[in-house]
N, C-alpha and C positions, 0 to 999 in steps of 0.2 A: 633422513636429514631434515632439519627444521627449515622453515621458510626464512627465519632470521639468519641462519648460517649461510644459506644460499645467497641472501641479499648482501651479507657482509663480504662474501667471496666475490660477488659481482661488482661491488663497489671497489674492491681491491684491484680487480682487473681494469676497471674503468680508470682509476687513478693512475695505474701503471701505464696504460696506453697514453693518457694525457701527458704524463711526465716524459715519456720516451727516454727513460734512463737506460744506460747500457752497463752491464756488469763487466768487470775485467775478466779476460779469458783465463782459463786454467787448464792444465794438462791432466788428463785422466791417467792414473797409474794403471799399468797393464802388466802386473807381475805374475807370480806363480799362484794360480788358483786351483791347483790340483786337477787339471784337466779342463781348462777353460776352452771357449769356442775357437773357431777357425779364423774368424775375421781379424783384421789388423788395423782398421782405421780408428781414429780418435775423434770424438765429437768436438766440433770447433767452438761451441759456445758453452762448454761445461762450466758451471759455477764451482764445482768441486768434483773430486773423483773418489772411488773407493780405495781402501788401503791396498797394499801390494800383495799381501798373502791372506788366505781365508781366515786363519785364526785372528789376524789383526782386523779383518772386516767384522767379525763377530764382536770383538771388543769395542770397536768404534761404533757399531750399530747400537750397542747398549748405551754408549755415551751420548749419541744423538737422541735416543730415547723417544722418538716420535716419527710418524710416517703418515703422509696424506695420499690417499688413493682415490682416483675417480673411476667409477665402475658403471657399466651398463646393466649389471645384475640388479635384481629386485632388492628393495631394502631388507626384506626378511633374509635373503640369501647373503647379503653383505654383512648382516649381523652375525650370521653363522660363521662366515670367514673371519670376522674380527675376533669372535670368541675363541675359535680354534687356534688362530695365530698367536693371540696374546697368552693363551695357555702354554704354547710352546716357547714363546719369547716374552715373558712377563715384564721385562724392562723396556719394551717398546710399545708406546701408546699408538695404536692404529686407528685412524679416522678414515671412514669410507663414505664418499658422497656419490649418490646415483645421478647420472646424467645419461641422456640418449647419445648415440654416436655423433650426431651433428653438433650437439652442445659441447661435447668434449673437444672435438677438433676446432671449433670456433674459439673456445676459451684458451686452448693451448696456443693457437695461432696468435691471439691477441697478446698473451703473456710473452711469447717468444719475440714478437715484434718490439715489445716494450723492454725486453732485456731482463725480465724478472721471472720468477717461478714460485708458485704457491702449491704445486702438486709434484709428487715424486714418481708415482707409478700409475699407469693406465691399464684398466682391464676393459678392452674394447673389441670391436669386430671389424673395424675399417682398415683392412690391409692396403687399400688403394691410397688412402690418406697417408699411411705410414710410408709407403713407397715413394710418394710424391716428395716427402721431406727427408728422405734418407740421407741426402748429401747436404742438408741444410744445418746440420749440427743439432737436430732435435733430440737425438737418442743416445743413450749410453749403452755400451756393450753389456750384455748379461753374462756374468762370469762365475756364478755359483757352481760348485762342484757337482751338486745333484742335478742341476739343469744340464750341465755338460754330459753327465753320465746318462741321463735320459736321452739326450741327443745321440750319443754313441750307441746306446741300446737300440733305438729305433732305426738308425742308419744300418745297423747290423741285421735288420730284418726280424725284430722281436715279434713273436707270434701274437695275433690278435686275441682279445679276451675270449674266454670260453663261451661267453654269451653272444658272441658275434657283434660286439660293439664296434664302432668305427675305428679305423686304424690310421695313425699318422706315420709318414715315412721318415720324418725327422722332427725334432723339437725346436731347434734354433734356425732362424731364417734371416735373410737380409743382413749379412755381416754380423750375425749374432745379436741383433738389436730387437728382434721380434721372437717371442716364445709362444708356441701353441700349447695351451694349458688344459683344455677340455673341449668337448663337442656338445652342442645343443641340438637336440632332435626336435623337429617341428611337426606339429599335428594340428588339430582343431579343438576348440573348447566351447563349453556352453555353461550358462548360469543354471544351477541345479534347481533354483526356485522357479524360474520361468519356464524351463524345459523339462517336462516330466518324463518324456521318452527320449533318451539320448539319440542323436542322429547316428545311424549305423555306419556312415562313411562320409568322407569329405563331399562326395557327389550329392549326398542327401540334403546338404545345406541349401542346394539350389532348387530343390523340388517344390514347385508351386510358389505361393506367396508367404509361406510360413515365417520366413526370416526377412522379408522385404522391409527395409527401413529399421531393422532391429539387429543388424549384424555389423561387426567391426572388422577392420583389416589394417595392416601396416601400410603407411603411405609410401608408394614407390619412389617419391621424390626426395625422401629424407635420407635414404641409405641405399647404396647399390645392392646390398644384401636383400633388401625387400624386393627390389626390382627383379633380381635373378631368381629369388624364391618363387614369385608368381610366374616368371617366365618358364622356369623348370616345370611348374605345375601345368602350364598351358601346353606343354608337350604331351602330357597325359590326358588333358581335357582340352581339345582343340578350340572349343568355343568358350573357354573360361573367361576371357576378358569381356565379352558381350554379356555373359551371365552375371559377372561381377557388377557391371554397370546397371543392369536391371534390378539388382538388389538394393541399390542406393545405400551403400555402406558408409559408416562413419570411419574416417581415417585417423590413425594414430601414428605418432612418430616412431614408436618402437613397441616391443612386447610389454614393457613395464607399464606404460599408460593404458595399453589395451587390456591388460589383466586387471588393473584397478577398476577400469570402467565395467568390465565383466562382473567383477565381484560386487560392485555397487548397483548393478542392475541397469546401467545406462544402455547396454546392449544385451541381447539374449545369447549371442554366440560370437565367436571370433574365427575367421576363416583359416588363418595360418598363424600359429603362435608357438613360442618355445614352451615345451612342457615344464621346464624349470621355472619359468615366469608364472605359470599357472599354479604350480604346486603350493605356494603359500596362501592362495586365495581360498577362503573357506567355502564360498558358494560357487564352486566351479568344478566341472568334470572335464576330463581331457582324454583324447584318444588319438592314435595314429590311424591313417587311412587303412581301412580293412582290405582294400583291393590292391594297393601299391606299397612298395617299401617307403619308409619315411625319408625325409630329407634332413640333413644335419649340417650345421655350420660350426667352424672352430671359433674359440674365444682366445684372444691374444693378450699377453702381458708385455708392457713396454716400460722401460726405465728412462725417464727424461734426463737429458744432459744437464738441465738446470736444477736438478734435484738438490734441495738443501739437506737431505738425509741420504747421501749416496750409498752409504754402507747398509743402513736399514733397508733401503730399496733392494739391494742385492740379496739380503737375507730373506726378505719377503718373497721375491720371485723364485729364489732357490727353494724355499719351503713349499711353494706351490707344486714343485715337481718331485718332492719326496713321496714315498708310498704313504706315509702318515698324512701329509698335506693333501694328496690326491683323494684319499679316503674321506678326509674331513670336509673338504670344500667342494668336491665334485658331486655332492648330494643333489640328485635331480638331473644330473648330466651324465654323459658317458666320459670316463676318464681317458687320458691320453696313454698312460702306461698300461701295459697288459695286466689282467687279473687283479684289478683293484676292487675291493668289495665296497662299492658305493650304494647309496640308498635307492638309486634308480638305474638299473642297467637294461632298461626295456628298449634300447635303441638297436636291437638286433636287426641286421639286414639293411641298415640305412645306407643311403647314397650320400657321401660327404661331398660338398661342393664349396668352393671359394669363389665369391662373385668376381674377383679379379682375374680368374683364369678363363672367364668367358670373354669372347671377342667384344671389345667395347662398342663396336657397331651394332652387335646383337643386343647388348644391354640398352643402348640408346633407342633401338627400334622397339623393344619391349616397353620401355618407359613411355614412348610416344603412343603406343597402342593402348596402354593402360590409361593414360591421361585422357585420350580420346574417348575411351569407353566410359570413363568416369565423368565425362562432360567438362574437362578442364583444358 
């Protein structure tokens, strides 16, 4: 996404906050969606709602003809999603902007406070933020029939993929306002120009001074996922935090900026990063730890109640959970549905974790320990 478009969107949010305008409330239609979710609440601040039946949703989506998505995925992967979706639904113009999780939540909070909405769907990782605003009218129920069918399939105990990829117990959460769409497996990466002999393990990155001052990591202060990721790793490497501090790492808000820095040669290696974020980078190698199972985190889809294209939003999130959609957009990730032929099913034996399932006191302790080790 261009700097010009980012600036335009930022000005739009700033004007909206200054004006503090409030849109009239509307009731979200909750009709027959051929197997919709189990929740029953209606977003309190919806600008509009989807049509009452799925055939009408499809027709209305074509009439709306556009969709704005904010995504934590890399620009290259967002382009892949855009191309695959527009091929399936050529009458809907999909625009995807990449932001880090903190940017997404800050921007949505500002727009919600101002009573406006310039985004329809979020592809993000921050379940804690979602839960915080669950009762505030932020989100619209996800009602697509394929999303509901995926939820039913997983609740019934669908078998995991034959390659041992991570398994979800359900697809729809939080009164059907949050959809788990795929899993990102985490490993370590290196710049192939700077590192001629790839490190054989995560532990090898700490050996000697080879990577001191030349290594990157995700900032534990920007997202609870980053904190819990390193906390989980510290259970495998008890002296991890002290060794991190000794390396003098460069901190990045998320895997996106870290992978860009890696490809540009700003750092020689990144300690823990999503394999899908590294995949588009030409000068990067990636591996899982050779001694321990990898860690994986889920990616969520959320439809905002303030969406100006509520029907196209439902079509998009529903498409994400079709076998065709999963095969097309889960490239580089592990799919949620079983036995989906994606481009990267190398997440066998991963331990799936959600940061929000960890005791908040433990998360806070890990964050304090990491900041202390990093001299902050």
